[in-house]
C-alpha positions in Angstrom: 3.2 14.2 -5.5 0.6 11.8 -5.3 -1.5 11.5 -1.9 -3.6 8.8 -0.4 -6.9 11.0 -1.3 -8.2 8.7 -4.1 -10.9 6.5 -2.7 -10.5 2.9 -3.0 -13.1 0.4 -4.4 -15.0 -1.7 -1.8 -12.8 -4.7 -3.2 -9.7 -3.0 -2.6 -10.3 -1.5 0.8 -11.7 -5.1 1.9 -8.2 -6.7 0.8 -6.3 -4.4 3.2 -6.7 -4.8 7.3 -8.3 -1.9 8.9 -9.5 -0.2 5.7 -6.2 1.5 5.2 -5.5 2.3 1.4 -2.5 4.0 -0.5 -2.9 4.8 -4.0 0.6 3.9 -4.7 4.2 3.3 -3.3 4.8 7.1 -3.3 1.7 7.5 -1.1 2.8 5.0 1.3 6.3 6.4 1.7 4.9 9.9 2.3 2.8 8.8 5.0 5.8 6.9 6.6 4.4 3.4 6.1 6.5 1.8 3.6 7.7 -0.9 3.4 4.4 -2.6 3.8 4.6 -6.3 4.9 1.8 -8.7 3.7 -0.9 -8.6 6.3 -0.1 -5.2 7.6 -2.7 -2.4 7.0 -2.6 -0.8 3.7 -0.6 -3.8 2.1 -2.0 -5.1 -1.3 -0.6 -7.3 -3.9 -0.7 -4.6 -6.9 1.9 -2.7 -4.5 4.1 -5.9 -4.2 5.9 -5.7 -7.6 8.3 -8.9 -6.6 5.4 -10.9 -4.9 7.8 -11.5 -2.2 5.3 -10.2 0.5 7.1 -6.8 0.8 5.5 -3.9 -0.8 6.8 -0.5 -1.5 10.5 -1.5 -0.8 12.9 1.2 -0.2 14.1 2.8 -3.6 17.9 2.4 -3.8 
């Protein structure tokens, strides 16, 4: 299981409000933060596979 222990680059940290960073959607889900909406802490385009403003959507 992956956690949010990886340190973001300066660019990645600046893309997310409040400096919240999740390495991947598994980390966001484990933290109870998913789904992430554009503008929320932790959201970044790399986590939004569909480009619809909702990252780490629930897995069916």
